[in-house]
RODO-2510 file (C-alpha; in nm, 4 decimals, decimal comma):
residues 586
     n   res          X          Y          Z
     1     m    -3,7087    -1,5450    -0,7844
     2     l    -3,6595    -1,3368    -0,4685
     3     v    -3,2811    -1,3621    -0,5037
     4     i    -3,2969    -1,2446    -0,8653
     5     l    -3,5365    -0,9599    -0,7727
     6     v    -3,3119    -0,8316    -0,4922
     7     r    -3,0033    -0,8579    -0,7113
     8     t    -3,1811    -0,6620    -0,9871
     9     i    -3,3069    -0,3867    -0,7577
    10     r    -2,9899    -0,3450    -0,5456
    11     p    -2,7896    -0,1325    -0,7964
    12     y    -3,0786     0,1130    -0,8154
    13     t    -3,1079     0,1807    -0,4427
    14     p    -2,9567     0,5315    -0,4903
    15     l    -3,2441     0,6110    -0,7266
    16     l    -3,4966     0,4717    -0,4793
    17     f    -3,3409     0,6858    -0,2066
    18     a    -3,3619     0,9935    -0,4326
    19     a    -3,7286     0,9145    -0,5050
    20     w    -3,7959     0,8846    -0,1329
    21     v    -3,6369     1,2259    -0,0655
    22     i    -3,8368     1,3876    -0,3459
    23     a    -4,1587     1,2314    -0,2174
    24     r    -4,0890     1,3604     0,1346
    25     v    -4,0273     1,7127     0,0072
    26     l    -4,2949     1,7474    -0,2621
    27     v    -4,5841     1,5354    -0,1298
    28     p    -4,7404     1,7052     0,1790
    29     s    -4,9212     1,3930     0,2994
    30     a    -4,5919     1,2020     0,3038
    31     q    -4,4712     1,4304     0,5848
    32     d    -4,7452     1,3164     0,8252
    33     w    -4,5833     0,9794     0,8954
    34     s    -4,2389     0,8243     0,9247
    35     l    -4,0934     0,4772     0,8818
    36     w    -3,9677     0,4901     1,2417
    37     e    -4,3167     0,5643     1,3719
    38     g    -4,4669     0,2953     1,1479
    39     l    -4,2144     0,0398     1,2727
    40     f    -4,3041     0,1155     1,6346
    41     l    -4,6747     0,0870     1,5616
    42     i    -4,6201    -0,2539     1,3988
    43     l    -4,4056    -0,3732     1,6916
    44     a    -4,6605    -0,2452     1,9447
    45     y    -4,9426    -0,4282     1,7630
    46     l    -4,7443    -0,7542     1,7469
    47     k    -4,6533    -0,7238     2,1165
    48     h    -5,0157    -0,6675     2,2160
    49     l    -5,1339    -0,9548     1,9948
    50     s    -4,8737    -1,2017     2,1269
    51     l    -4,9506    -1,1134     2,4915
    52     e    -5,3240    -1,1502     2,4283
    53     v    -5,2738    -1,4930     2,2692
    54     a    -5,0448    -1,6010     2,5544
    55     s    -5,2910    -1,4840     2,8205
    56     q    -5,5707    -1,6942     2,6707
    57     s    -5,3656    -2,0137     2,6840
    58     q    -5,4146    -2,2691     2,9604
    59     w    -5,0433    -2,2291     3,0248
    60     a    -5,0739    -1,8513     3,0605
    61     f    -4,8878    -1,8529     3,3950
    62     g    -4,5732    -1,9566     3,2037
    63     y    -4,6290    -1,8135     2,8564
    64     v    -4,7063    -1,4532     2,9592
    65     p    -4,3777    -1,3930     3,1553
    66     f    -4,1800    -1,5608     2,8776
    67     v    -4,3439    -1,3469     2,6055
    68     k    -4,2889    -1,0311     2,8149
    69     f    -3,9215    -1,1190     2,8648
    70     t    -3,8814    -1,1924     2,4931
    71     w    -4,0296    -0,8549     2,3975
    72     v    -3,8159    -0,6665     2,6503
    73     a    -3,5045    -0,8399     2,5180
    74     l    -3,6028    -0,7650     2,1582
    75     e    -3,6767    -0,3991     2,2356
    76     d    -3,3445    -0,3636     2,4211
    77     f    -3,1619    -0,5235     2,1296
    78     l    -3,3287    -0,2916     1,8762
    79     a    -3,2590     0,0143     2,0908
    80     l    -2,8923    -0,0762     2,1414
    81     s    -2,8539    -0,1558     1,7721
    82     a    -3,0057     0,1787     1,6757
    83     v    -2,7822     0,3689     1,9203
    84     l    -2,4676     0,1846     1,8057
    85     l    -2,5552     0,2338     1,4397
    86     l    -2,6208     0,6040     1,4965
    87     w    -2,2976     0,6369     1,6943
    88     r    -2,1012     0,4677     1,4143
    89     k    -2,2506     0,6992     1,1515
    90     v    -2,1722     1,0057     1,3653
    91     h    -1,8200     0,8727     1,4204
    92     i    -1,7693     0,8298     1,0452
    93     l    -1,9006     1,1818     0,9802
    94     r    -1,6607     1,3177     1,2433
    95     q    -1,3557     1,1309     1,1117
    96     i    -1,3928     1,1891     0,7379
    97     p    -1,3099     1,5410     0,6124
    98     l    -1,5280     1,7147     0,3559
    99     s    -1,2728     1,6622     0,0780
   100     q    -1,2821     1,2854     0,1368
   101     w    -1,6620     1,2838     0,1315
   102     q    -1,6491     1,4667    -0,2011
   103     t    -1,4112     1,2006    -0,3314
   104     v    -1,6374     0,9176    -0,2125
   105     m    -1,9487     1,0753    -0,3636
   106     t    -1,7753     1,1518    -0,6933
   107     d    -1,6363     0,7997    -0,7130
   108     t    -1,9755     0,6440    -0,6310
   109     i    -2,1565     0,8512    -0,8934
   110     f    -1,8874     0,7743    -1,1499
   111     h    -1,9025     0,3961    -1,1056
   112     w    -2,2833     0,3889    -1,0952
   113     t    -2,2999     0,5927    -1,4150
   114     l    -2,0346     0,3775    -1,5791
   115     n    -2,2180     0,0533    -1,4955
   116     h    -2,5813     0,1526    -1,5486
   117     v    -2,6051     0,4415    -1,7968
   118     p    -2,5850     0,3329    -2,1643
   119     l    -2,3135     0,4767    -2,3924
   120     v    -2,1109     0,6157    -2,1016
   121     e    -1,8531     0,3349    -2,0987
   122     p    -1,7670     0,3625    -2,4722
   123     k    -1,7129     0,7367    -2,4312
   124     l    -1,4897     0,6826    -2,1289
   125     d    -1,2976     0,4161    -2,3193
   126     a    -1,2389     0,6677    -2,5975
   127     m    -1,1292     0,9280    -2,3420
   128     a    -0,8868     0,6795    -2,1843
   129     a    -0,7406     0,5916    -2,5245
   130     h    -0,6981     0,9636    -2,6011
   131     m    -0,5240     1,0284    -2,2683
   132     m    -0,2880     0,7375    -2,3232
   133     k    -0,2037     0,8698    -2,6676
   134     e    -0,1591     1,2214    -2,5306
   135     q     0,0725     1,0962    -2,2564
   136     d     0,2520     0,8758    -2,5121
   137     f     0,2178     0,5829    -2,2730
   138     e     0,2858     0,3145    -2,5327
   139     k     0,6150     0,4815    -2,6155
   140     s     0,7142     0,4878    -2,2480
   141     l     0,6978     0,1051    -2,2476
   142     n     0,9740     0,0994    -2,5115
   143     k     0,8020    -0,1808    -2,7024
   144     s     0,9566    -0,2130    -3,0453
   145     p     0,7009    -0,1856    -3,3273
   146     d     0,9083    -0,4443    -3,5160
   147     r     0,9017    -0,7008    -3,2348
   148     i     0,8092    -1,0588    -3,3207
   149     l     0,5116    -1,1815    -3,1172
   150     h     0,4759    -1,5378    -2,9885
   151     t     0,1215    -1,5998    -2,8642
   152     q     0,1005    -1,9736    -2,9324
   153     i     0,3167    -2,2524    -2,7894
   154     p     0,5342    -2,3720    -3,0822
   155     k     0,4305    -2,7098    -3,2225
   156     q     0,7938    -2,8112    -3,2232
   157     g     1,0115    -2,7048    -2,9333
   158     w     1,2965    -2,4679    -3,0152
   159     g     1,5440    -2,6310    -2,7798
   160     p     1,7419    -2,4460    -2,5078
   161     d     2,0011    -2,2786    -2,7314
   162     a     1,7484    -2,1200    -2,9661
   163     a     1,5217    -2,0099    -2,6790
   164     l     1,8120    -1,8384    -2,5004
   165     a     1,9370    -1,6816    -2,8211
   166     a     1,5952    -1,5193    -2,8694
   167     i     1,6154    -1,3164    -2,5455
   168     t     1,9845    -1,2784    -2,4562
   169     p     2,0554    -0,9868    -2,6964
   170     f     1,7610    -0,7963    -2,5508
   171     s     1,8684    -0,8520    -2,1901
   172     k     2,2185    -0,7249    -2,2644
   173     d     2,0771    -0,4086    -2,4182
   174     e     1,8099    -0,3487    -2,1522
   175     n     2,0485    -0,4045    -1,8610
   176     q     2,2671    -0,1204    -1,9840
   177     h     2,0053     0,1248    -1,8500
   178     y     2,0689     0,0483    -1,4839
   179     k     2,4434    -0,0015    -1,5309
   180     r     2,4813     0,3665    -1,6207
   181     g     2,3932     0,4534    -1,2593
   182     k     2,1307     0,7132    -1,3479
   183     i     1,8110     0,5384    -1,2374
   184     s     1,6347     0,6294    -0,9137
   185     g     1,6022     0,3130    -0,7031
   186     t     1,5050     0,0117    -0,9192
   187     v     1,8412    -0,1720    -0,9044
   188     y     2,0155    -0,1204    -0,5725
   189     h     2,3523    -0,2902    -0,6254
   190     g     2,4266    -0,4087    -0,9780
   191     d     2,7953    -0,4882    -0,9257
   192     a     2,9076    -0,7584    -1,1732
   193     a     3,0554    -0,9878    -0,9081
   194     h     2,7447    -0,9599    -0,6887
   195     t     2,5219    -1,0256    -0,9912
   196     d     2,7222    -1,3409    -1,0650
   197     l     2,6745    -1,4494    -0,7040
   198     m     2,2956    -1,4123    -0,7387
   199     n     2,2954    -1,6058    -1,0673
   200     q     2,5038    -1,8916    -0,9272
   201     t     2,2926    -1,9142    -0,6133
   202     f     1,9712    -1,9215    -0,8140
   203     a     2,1130    -2,2027    -1,0276
   204     a     2,1920    -2,4036    -0,7139
   205     y     1,8242    -2,4061    -0,6057
   206     t     1,6350    -2,3459    -0,9298
   207     w     1,3625    -2,5990    -0,8415
   208     g     1,3623    -2,5413    -0,4657
   209     n     1,0278    -2,4842    -0,2937
   210     p     1,0209    -2,4171     0,0843
   211     l     0,6603    -2,5403     0,0939
   212     h     0,7979    -2,8965     0,0805
   213     l     0,9793    -2,8880     0,4108
   214     g     1,1611    -3,2201     0,4117
   215     i     1,2988    -3,2103     0,0580
   216     w     1,5184    -2,9001     0,0841
   217     p     1,6119    -2,8709     0,4551
   218     r     1,9184    -2,6494     0,3889
   219     l     1,7072    -2,4157     0,1793
   220     v     1,4485    -2,3880     0,4567
   221     q     1,7322    -2,3156     0,6992
   222     c     1,8569    -2,0370     0,4694
   223     g     1,5144    -1,8682     0,4894
   224     a     1,5002    -1,9031     0,8675
   225     e     1,8490    -1,7566     0,9029
   226     v     1,7632    -1,4602     0,6781
   227     i     1,4665    -1,3885     0,9049
   228     a     1,6869    -1,4122     1,2164
   229     m     1,9687    -1,1966     1,0751
   230     t     1,7254    -0,9332     0,9488
   231     g     1,5370    -0,9280     1,2781
   232     n     1,8631    -0,8866     1,4684
   233     i     1,9685    -0,5714     1,2818
   234     l     1,6239    -0,4362     1,3774
   235     h     1,6863    -0,5322     1,7433
   236     a     1,3874    -0,7667     1,7492
   237     p     1,3293    -0,9603     2,0747
   238     q     1,4783    -1,3099     2,0860
   239     p     1,3997    -1,5515     1,9392
   240     v     1,3233    -1,3521     1,6248
   241     a     0,9674    -1,4074     1,5006
   242     g     0,9152    -1,3295     1,1335
   243     t     0,8559    -1,4693     0,7854
   244     m     0,9940    -1,4207     0,4367
   245     t     0,7642    -1,2828     0,1677
   246     s     0,7756    -1,1979    -0,2018
   247     g     0,8247    -0,8248    -0,1489
   248     g     0,7222    -0,5160     0,0449
   249     t     0,3564    -0,5337    -0,0539
   250     e     0,3145    -0,8877     0,0778
   251     s     0,5066    -0,8013     0,3962
   252     i     0,2688    -0,5104     0,4584
   253     l    -0,0344    -0,7296     0,3822
   254     c     0,0925    -0,9912     0,6286
   255     a     0,1534    -0,7366     0,9052
   256     i    -0,1938    -0,5860     0,8638
   257     r    -0,3540    -0,9318     0,8596
   258     a    -0,1707    -1,0182     1,1816
   259     s    -0,2927    -0,6980     1,3480
   260     l    -0,6470    -0,7598     1,2228
   261     n    -0,6507    -1,1043     1,3843
   262     h    -0,4603    -1,0140     1,7017
   263     y    -0,5983    -0,6687     1,7828
   264     g    -0,9273    -0,6925     1,5926
   265     k    -1,0993    -1,0289     1,5728
   266     r    -0,9614    -1,1434     1,9087
   267     r    -1,1328    -0,8445     2,0697
   268     g    -1,4571    -0,8819     1,8762
   269     i    -1,4042    -0,5693     1,6639
   270     q    -1,6394    -0,5963     1,3673
   271     h    -1,5492    -0,2658     1,1980
   272     p    -1,1699    -0,2475     1,2261
   273     e    -0,9858     0,0767     1,1574
   274     l    -0,6250     0,1500     1,0632
   275     i    -0,4566     0,4888     1,1027
   276     c    -0,1907     0,5977     0,8548
   277     g    -0,0633     0,9073     0,6803
   278     t    -0,1155     1,0236     0,3237
   279     t     0,2484     0,9256     0,2583
   280     a     0,1840     0,5602     0,3484
   281     h     0,2536     0,3002     0,0785
   282     a    -0,0366     0,2110    -0,1522
   283     a    -0,0114    -0,1471    -0,0223
   284     v    -0,2018    -0,0210     0,2842
   285     d    -0,4991     0,0677     0,0637
   286     k    -0,4709    -0,2712    -0,1038
   287     a    -0,4753    -0,4473     0,2346
   288     c    -0,7707    -0,2446     0,3631
   289     e    -0,9684    -0,3183     0,0478
   290     l    -0,8921    -0,6912     0,0666
   291     m    -0,9608    -0,7279     0,4402
   292     g    -1,2522    -0,4881     0,4891
   293     i    -1,0580    -0,2453     0,7098
   294     r    -1,1514     0,1215     0,7236
   295     k    -0,8487     0,3411     0,6581
   296     i    -0,8263     0,6610     0,8634
   297     c    -0,5866     0,8789     0,6647
   298     i    -0,4054     1,1663     0,8360
   299     d    -0,2854     1,4462     0,6089
   300     c     0,0952     1,4675     0,6215
   301     t     0,1362     1,8389     0,5623
   302     k     0,4318     2,0559     0,4749
   303     e     0,4081     2,2091     0,8231
   304     d     0,4585     1,8621     0,9724
   305     g     0,7523     1,7920     0,7421
   306     y     0,5353     1,5385     0,5558
   307     t     0,5433     1,3102     0,8601
   308     l     0,2600     1,1616     1,0639
   309     n     0,1458     1,4093     1,3302
   310     p     0,1146     1,2258     1,6664
   311     a    -0,1523     1,4648     1,8001
   312     k    -0,3730     1,4007     1,4964
   313     v    -0,3139     1,0263     1,5301
   314     r    -0,4160     1,0295     1,8973
   315     a    -0,7339     1,2196     1,8102
   316     a    -0,8188     0,9589     1,5447
   317     v    -0,7897     0,6540     1,7749
   318     t    -1,1222     0,4849     1,8549
   319     s    -1,2358     0,1581     2,0088
   320     n    -1,2191     0,0100     1,6574
   321     t    -0,8544     0,1021     1,5943
   322     i    -0,6304    -0,2019     1,5457
   323     l    -0,3122    -0,0506     1,4043
   324     i    -0,1069     0,2638     1,3532
   325     y     0,0983     0,2452     1,0347
   326     a     0,4229     0,4449     1,0153
   327     s     0,7063     0,4711     0,7631
   328     a     1,0839     0,4716     0,8062
   329     p     1,1234     0,6326     0,5627
   330     c     0,8158     0,6981     0,3480
   331     y     0,8523     0,6486    -0,0255
   332     p     0,7531     0,9966    -0,1569
   333     q     0,9529     1,2442     0,0542
   334     g     1,1911     0,9962     0,2176
   335     v     1,1226     1,1270     0,5700
   336     i     1,0873     0,9174     0,8853
   337     d     0,7687     0,9323     1,0919
   338     p     0,8108     1,0096     1,4667
   339     i     0,8173     0,6456     1,5742
   340     e     0,8858     0,7123     1,9447
   341     a     0,5881     0,9483     1,9799
   342     l     0,3612     0,7101     1,7894
   343     s     0,4854     0,4278     2,0124
   344     q     0,3528     0,6046     2,3210
   345     i     0,0091     0,6271     2,1602
   346     a     0,0115     0,2594     2,0625
   347     l     0,1112     0,1568     2,4161
   348     s    -0,1538     0,3831     2,5718
   349     y    -0,4328     0,2199     2,3739
   350     d    -0,2801    -0,1303     2,3472
   351     i    -0,2942    -0,1341     1,9684
   352     g    -0,0418    -0,2329     1,7024
   353     l     0,2277    -0,0095     1,5557
   354     h     0,3727    -0,1226     1,2246
   355     v     0,6895     0,0411     1,0912
   356     d     0,7278     0,0119     0,7162
   357     a     1,1049     0,0053     0,6602
   358     c     1,0734    -0,1722     0,3247
   359     l     1,2603     0,0934     0,1333
   360     g     1,5347     0,2011     0,3705
   361     g     1,5509    -0,0439     0,6583
   362     f     1,8909    -0,1785     0,5554
   363     v     2,0230     0,1799     0,5337
   364     l     1,8834     0,3063     0,8654
   365     a     2,0015    -0,0068     1,0490
   366     f     2,3642     0,0745     0,9579
   367     w     2,3409     0,4567     0,9721
   368     e     2,4846     0,5951     1,2949
   369     d     2,2719     0,9130     1,2850
   370     a     1,9408     0,7357     1,2241
   371     p     1,6604     0,8194     1,4700
   372     k     1,5076     0,5347     1,6685
   373     f     1,2808     0,3462     1,4329
   374     d     1,2990    -0,0255     1,5212
   375     f     1,2151    -0,2647     1,8056
   376     t     1,4239    -0,0600     2,0502
   377     v     1,1090     0,1532     2,0571
   378     p     0,8773    -0,0433     2,2907
   379     g     0,5475     0,0198     2,1094
   380     v     0,6613    -0,1186     1,7740
   381     t     0,4818    -0,4490     1,7170
   382     s     0,5824    -0,5314     1,3587
   383     m     0,8227    -0,4178     1,0869
   384     s     0,8623    -0,4823     0,7147
   385     i     1,2016    -0,4599     0,5444
   386     d     1,2922    -0,5497     0,1858
   387     t     1,5981    -0,7660     0,1413
   388     h     1,5722    -0,7083    -0,2353
   389     k     1,6356    -0,3338    -0,2041
   390     f     1,9261    -0,2156     0,0100
   391     g     1,9785    -0,5732     0,1282
   392     y     2,1103    -0,6256    -0,2286
   393     c     1,9326    -0,9575    -0,2845
   394     a     1,7741    -1,0709    -0,6114
   395     k     1,4266    -0,9297    -0,6709
   396     g     1,1398    -1,1045    -0,4996
   397     t     1,2186    -1,1231    -0,1253
   398     s     1,1255    -0,9255     0,1828
   399     v     1,0951    -0,9951     0,5549
   400     v     0,8187    -0,9114     0,8018
   401     v     0,9246    -0,9247     1,1688
   402     y     0,7053    -0,9297     1,4823
   403     r     0,7665    -0,8485     1,8463
   404     n     0,6525    -1,1949     1,9533
   405     k     0,5355    -1,5307     1,8208
   406     k     0,1739    -1,4687     1,9143
   407     l     0,1617    -1,1854     1,6601
   408     r     0,3298    -1,4041     1,3998
   409     h     0,0738    -1,6788     1,4648
   410     a    -0,1971    -1,4254     1,3755
   411     q    -0,0427    -1,3995     1,0279
   412     y    -0,0437    -1,7738     0,9510
   413     f    -0,3099    -1,9427     0,7441
   414     c    -0,4049    -2,2868     0,8799
   415     y    -0,6749    -2,5130     0,7372
   416     a    -0,7141    -2,8529     0,8974
   417     k    -1,0199    -2,9701     0,7004
   418     w    -0,8915    -2,9595     0,3437
   419     t    -0,9475    -3,2888     0,1595
   420     g    -0,5926    -3,2631     0,0279
   421     g    -0,4555    -3,2910     0,3798
   422     i    -0,3793    -3,0547     0,6672
   423     y    -0,2656    -2,7277     0,5099
   424     a    -0,0707    -2,4379     0,6591
   425     t     0,1361    -2,1536     0,5130
   426     p     0,3211    -1,8764     0,6966
   427     s     0,2338    -1,6065     0,4406
   428     f    -0,0119    -1,5486     0,1555
   429     a     0,1848    -1,7567    -0,0946
   430     g     0,1770    -2,1335    -0,1063
   431     t     0,4622    -2,2282    -0,3361
   432     r     0,7564    -1,9912    -0,3016
   433     p     1,0686    -1,9620    -0,5206
   434     g     1,3257    -2,1113    -0,2859
   435     a     1,6110    -1,9984    -0,5107
   436     l     1,5322    -1,6375    -0,4202
   437     e     1,5458    -1,7136    -0,0474
   438     a     1,8838    -1,8757    -0,1041
   439     c     1,9911    -1,5621    -0,2941
   440     a     1,8914    -1,3527     0,0062
   441     w     2,1078    -1,5689     0,2315
   442     t     2,4187    -1,5594     0,0113
   443     s     2,3807    -1,1850    -0,0446
   444     i     2,3654    -1,1075     0,3270
   445     m     2,6465    -1,3464     0,4109
   446     s     2,8618    -1,2124     0,1282
   447     m     2,8074    -0,8475     0,2226
   448     g     2,8480    -0,8772     0,5978
   449     q     2,8029    -0,5882     0,8403
   450     d     3,1215    -0,4231     0,7165
   451     g     2,9979    -0,4311     0,3562
   452     y     2,6616    -0,2798     0,4475
   453     k     2,8237    -0,0078     0,6620
   454     e     3,0601     0,0863     0,3807
   455     r     2,7821     0,1212     0,1239
   456     v     2,5508     0,3021     0,3642
   457     h     2,8266     0,5555     0,4328
   458     e     2,8696     0,6165     0,0575
   459     i     2,4931     0,6372    -0,0045
   460     v     2,4200     0,8759     0,2829
   461     q     2,7118     1,1030     0,1889
   462     a     2,5966     1,1166    -0,1733
   463     t     2,2333     1,1713    -0,0690
   464     q     2,3165     1,4608     0,1594
   465     a     2,5444     1,6180    -0,1009
   466     i     2,2597     1,6074    -0,3548
   467     a     2,0142     1,7458    -0,0965
   468     t     2,2481     2,0345    -0,0085
   469     a     2,2935     2,1235    -0,3752
   470     i     1,9175     2,1190    -0,4385
   471     d     1,8522     2,3280    -0,1268
   472     e     2,0978     2,5891    -0,2550
   473     t     1,9364     2,6027    -0,6003
   474     d     1,7148     2,9092    -0,6522
   475     g     1,3569     2,8314    -0,7462
   476     v     1,3665     2,4724    -0,6223
   477     e     1,2491     2,3622    -0,2772
   478     l     1,3990     2,0686    -0,0874
   479     l     1,1181     1,8625     0,0688
   480     t     1,3336     1,6018     0,2479
   481     k     1,4877     1,7101     0,5765
   482     n     1,7868     1,5092     0,7016
   483     p     1,7767     1,2647     0,4082
   484     s     1,9247     0,9171     0,4246
   485     m     1,8674     0,7725     0,0770
   486     v     1,5806     0,9682    -0,0824
   487     v     1,5891     1,3339    -0,1899
   488     c     1,2549     1,4936    -0,2814
   489     f     1,2164     1,8384    -0,4355
   490     g     0,9500     2,0638    -0,5854
   491     s     0,9089     2,4176    -0,7151
   492     d     0,6556     2,6996    -0,6959
   493     e     0,8351     2,8963    -0,9673
   494     m     0,8876     2,6375    -1,2407
   495     d     0,7237     2,3268    -1,3808
   496     i     0,9094     2,0555    -1,1881
   497     t     0,8069     1,7883    -1,4404
   498     k     0,9779     1,9810    -1,7184
   499     i     1,2950     1,9850    -1,5128
   500     g     1,2491     1,6096    -1,4838
   501     k     1,2155     1,5805    -1,8617
   502     r     1,5362     1,7759    -1,9092
   503     m     1,7089     1,5364    -1,6674
   504     k     1,5640     1,2453    -1,8646
   505     k     1,7266     1,3791    -2,1808
   506     r     2,0528     1,3629    -1,9884
   507     g     1,9853     0,9975    -1,9073
   508     w     1,8343     1,0311    -1,5579
   509     e     1,5210     0,8375    -1,4588
   510     l     1,3601     1,0181    -1,1635
   511     n     1,0280     0,9468    -0,9905
   512     t     0,7372     1,1871    -1,0344
   513     l     0,5132     1,2350    -0,7285
   514     q     0,1866     1,4088    -0,6489
   515     n     0,0186     1,5982    -0,3646
   516     p     0,2386     1,7971    -0,3697
   517     l     0,3625     1,7776    -0,7267
   518     s     0,7312     1,6952    -0,6905
   519     m     1,0104     1,4581    -0,7907
   520     h     1,2603     1,2466    -0,6053
   521     i     1,5739     1,0454    -0,6550
   522     c     1,6472     0,7336    -0,4530
   523     v     2,0246     0,7067    -0,4224
   524     t     2,1522     0,3515    -0,4651
   525     a     2,4990     0,1969    -0,4671
   526     l     2,4992     0,2620    -0,8442
   527     v     2,3834     0,6240    -0,8174
   528     a     2,6130     0,7273    -0,5294
   529     p     2,9331     0,7512    -0,7408
   530     k     2,7406     0,9730    -0,9860
   531     a     2,6331     1,2286    -0,7231
   532     n     2,8482     1,5100    -0,8623
   533     v     2,7275     1,4353    -1,2162
   534     f     2,3671     1,4552    -1,0929
   535     i     2,4316     1,7880    -0,9198
   536     d     2,5902     1,9461    -1,2282
   537     e     2,3258     1,8208    -1,4683
   538     f     2,0430     1,9136    -1,2301
   539     k     2,1674     2,2718    -1,2084
   540     q     2,1958     2,2859    -1,5872
   541     s     1,8386     2,1572    -1,6237
   542     v     1,7051     2,4120    -1,3739
   543     d     1,8881     2,6994    -1,5443
   544     e     1,7516     2,5948    -1,8833
   545     e     1,3957     2,5689    -1,7506
   546     r     1,4227     2,9036    -1,5711
   547     l     1,5306     3,0764    -1,8925
   548     e     1,2582     2,9116    -2,0984
   549     s     0,9752     2,9650    -1,8478
   550     n     1,0922     3,3231    -1,7921
   551     g     0,9729     3,3132    -1,4325
   552     t     0,6069     3,2636    -1,5271
   553     g     0,5632     3,0173    -1,2406
   554     k     0,3397     2,7998    -1,4587
   555     k     0,2955     2,4584    -1,3011
   556     g     0,2552     2,1388    -1,4970
   557     s     0,0987     1,8039    -1,4348
   558     a     0,2663     1,4749    -1,3627
   559     g     0,0326     1,3069    -1,6095
   560     i    -0,1349     0,9744    -1,5514
   561     y     0,0787     0,8603    -1,2606
   562     g     0,1261     1,1884    -1,0790
   563     s    -0,1600     1,4231    -1,1524
   564     d    -0,2032     1,7237    -0,9301
   565     g    -0,5316     1,5932    -0,7894
   566     g    -0,7594     1,7901    -1,0229
   567     i    -0,9103     1,4839    -1,1914
   568     p    -1,1485     1,2618    -0,9886
   569     e    -1,0140     0,9224    -0,8884
   570     g    -1,2724     0,7202    -1,0825
   571     p    -1,1754     0,8393    -1,4336
   572     i    -0,8041     0,8101    -1,3490
   573     n    -0,8527     0,4491    -1,2382
   574     h    -1,0393     0,3818    -1,5616
   575     v    -0,7397     0,5112    -1,7567
   576     l    -0,5036     0,3052    -1,5407
   577     n    -0,6977    -0,0081    -1,6364
   578     f    -0,6073     0,0660    -1,9970
   579     c    -0,2464     0,1269    -1,8957
   580     m    -0,2283    -0,2121    -1,7275
   581     d    -0,3849    -0,3707    -2,0376
   582     a    -0,1101    -0,2119    -2,2485
   583     v     0,1585    -0,3434    -2,0107
   584     l     0,0187    -0,6984    -2,0227
   585     a    -0,0310    -0,7009    -2,3993
   586     p     0,2404    -0,8896    -2,5981
***
């Protein structure tokens, strides 16, 4: 009954707190006493009673000193706990800006209202449905209204030919989108011969699973060699210590888990903290939510070039800090955080420094003008780099690399007491698609250093040509300084999203960003040859928008996925739940 009572009352603690505040303010007699004073009176009475009972015992010569010692220890423990708790609350108040507190309070009120106030959820559901209709989200999924749905396993199997015939026409049509070379990121190579190589490799190890070590030894070797080759282009110490993962998100999760175990739990830190910038990948938020880590977010401002400010990072470091998270480059603006300066901070405090090179690691590693971003910087403790982006491997592989094996050990999951046998995995996944790890190996071996250098040269040249053209365009502001593969731009004079829509009509798929409202293009091996086409059509789109807007300077909104921050996070997340439902619906 007590469990049920506590569980019933717990959601209403905010109301109980509000009632307590009202009672304190409105009831005069309630101001003559405090819980703190009452607690001390109770403790003093219990102490006096226990000493009196001990003194009356025939063993008083032993009981009284023991009871006194016990009370002193208890009082010291309570005092230290109170001081530490107060210090932690003050520390949180000092670290969190007012805007973040407003966000937390708004989000808390929203979720409490949603869960406990009748009729609110149906109204929010209706609002979400209206927003999705307004944004035409269903249309953006390109789901044909005439599509045939299959929600039950057929009673009689179709056979391989019929099953393939049902999807092949669609794949041929859908793949034409990326082959036009007008999509930002998404498909990073796409060459027909390279695609055939990926398909043939996958066929060679369709059923391969690296979890079963002795069955596919060559496959396991392929994965180990991909880790070694990737670590070597990042100048990792020898022997290279890393693991393969399913993508950038898992690599980031693994690196943060390793830092939590190595720099957090090993040191007895119970309230771990991670420092990152507002441009950090959303996988950081996912990791912090999963692992109970407090994220200290530094605002990456325009004045700082949208990079992580080392002075602000140093000021944010506390005894609970386990990791500084940096990007090379960040996804939104495509700029590289000052890794060398952040390294000095990490070394000073003996904490981790993770460099997220998921997006552009394979470009920076072969770009002669790249700033120092890898293990040549002494404070870097881990790096993540996606082989399925500019490594040109089939989708579903990434690599996380560590400075030493001890850090990698902190990532592993080992469980010796499972009834199914001793169990250990290097990453979050158990079973892994071995065919994809083989694809990573053949892609890297096929490309070679000369192949990567050639494509990096083409990509960087195209990127900088696009950046120069945007910088010279009146009314548009270039937000990426010294770009390598991403060009980000915004405007204070025109609605940048409308420029994006005009580019979409011309076949371009750009990425819409927020805070600040902007757009970017990630230049791939497919986009690079179309750089001049992009420049011409971008200028045409800007000229058209300038004429239509007539210099009003009216700014738009990026909609559901890139709002300008005016809508609280709670309602947006509620809408996003509906968006995900629409994506997962047949």
